[in-house]
C-alpha positions in Angstrom: 169.6 105.1 170.6 172.3 106.3 173.0 175.8 106.8 171.7 178.4 104.4 173.2 181.4 105.5 175.1 183.6 104.2 172.4 181.8 106.2 169.6 182.0 109.3 171.7 185.8 109.0 172.3 186.3 108.2 168.6 184.5 111.3 167.6 186.2 113.5 170.2 189.7 112.2 169.2 189.0 112.7 165.5 187.8 116.2 166.2 190.9 117.0 168.3 193.2 115.7 165.5 191.3 117.8 162.9 191.7 121.0 165.0 195.4 120.2 165.6 196.0 119.6 161.8 194.2 122.8 160.9 196.2 124.9 163.4 199.5 123.3 162.3 198.7 123.7 158.6 197.7 127.3 159.2 200.9 128.1 161.1 203.0 126.4 158.3 201.4 128.5 155.6 201.9 131.7 157.7 205.6 130.8 158.2 206.1 130.9 154.5 205.4 134.6 154.3 208.3 136.6 155.6 207.7 138.8 158.6 209.9 141.7 157.8 209.3 145.4 157.7 211.0 147.0 154.8 212.6 150.3 155.6 212.3 153.4 153.6 213.5 153.0 150.0 217.2 153.6 149.3 216.6 155.5 146.1 214.8 158.8 146.7 213.5 161.4 144.3 214.2 164.8 145.8 212.8 167.1 143.2 213.9 169.2 140.3 217.2 171.1 140.4 215.5 174.5 140.3 214.0 173.6 143.8 217.5 174.1 145.2 219.0 177.6 144.7 222.8 178.0 144.1 224.6 178.3 147.4 221.7 176.7 149.3 222.0 173.9 151.8 218.6 172.3 152.2 217.9 169.7 154.9 215.3 167.0 154.1 214.5 165.7 157.7 212.4 162.7 156.6 215.1 161.5 154.3 217.9 162.4 156.8 219.8 164.2 154.0 221.3 167.6 153.4 221.2 168.7 149.8 224.0 171.2 148.8 224.0 173.1 145.6 227.0 175.1 144.4 226.5 176.7 141.0 225.6 173.9 138.6 226.5 171.1 140.9 224.5 169.2 143.5 225.5 166.8 146.4 223.7 164.8 149.1 225.2 164.4 152.6 223.9 162.2 155.3 222.6 163.9 158.5 223.0 160.8 160.6 225.7 161.1 163.2 228.3 158.3 162.9 228.5 158.0 166.7 225.0 156.8 167.7 222.8 157.7 164.8 221.4 161.1 166.1 220.4 163.7 163.5 223.1 166.3 163.0 222.2 170.0 162.4 224.0 172.0 159.6 225.8 175.1 160.8 227.8 177.8 159.1 231.0 175.8 159.6 229.7 172.3 159.0 227.5 170.0 161.1 226.9 169.6 164.9 225.4 166.7 166.7 223.1 167.9 169.6 223.2 164.5 171.4 226.9 163.9 172.3 228.8 166.9 170.9 230.3 165.5 167.7 231.2 168.2 165.2 231.9 167.9 161.5 233.4 170.4 159.0 231.6 171.4 155.7 232.8 168.2 154.0 231.5 166.0 156.8 234.9 165.1 158.3 235.0 164.8 162.1 236.5 167.8 163.9 235.5 166.9 167.4 233.6 164.6 169.7 233.1 160.9 169.9 232.1 160.3 166.2 234.3 157.6 164.7 234.1 158.5 161.0 232.9 161.2 158.6 229.4 161.7 157.4 228.4 159.8 154.3 228.0 161.4 150.9 225.6 159.7 148.5 225.5 159.4 144.8 223.1 161.9 143.1 221.9 161.3 139.6 219.5 163.1 137.3 216.6 161.1 135.9 215.6 161.4 132.2 212.7 163.6 133.3 215.2 166.0 135.0 214.5 165.1 138.6 217.3 164.5 141.1 217.6 161.0 142.6 219.7 160.1 145.6 220.8 156.5 146.1 221.5 156.0 149.8 223.1 152.6 149.2 225.9 154.1 147.0 228.3 156.3 148.9 230.8 158.5 147.1 233.9 160.2 148.2 233.4 163.5 150.1 233.0 166.6 147.9 231.6 164.6 145.0 229.0 166.6 143.2 226.7 165.9 140.3 227.2 168.3 137.4 223.7 169.2 136.3 222.8 169.0 132.6 221.0 171.8 131.0 
């Protein structure tokens, strides 16, 4: 027996509605999942204190940090230029931005160029296991060091 025109159109319309409902439902479910990329963590473990010798200034390029140790004290300074976000390079007298010529002194204060503000200093803590942790969401005043425990 041949299908009628009416049964064919009913079947085609039902199929189209089912495909539409499935696509809409799938899109609705996917929209519930946030489409964000989370950046690097704000709390970074940078190692044990003995990895940084006294008087040393160690740059951690992947973390965009400069770790400074003076005696029994440790500090973390941002190496992100406050002008346009370039990476600054430490020098004997402070920091220099190779992109637009901003210069900073040893505390990160602007000494020249277009940078609008000083480099950020971040809180450094010592975990119970003795490792140093830098929290990039918690800035501290310039020249703030963590006094290492024995």
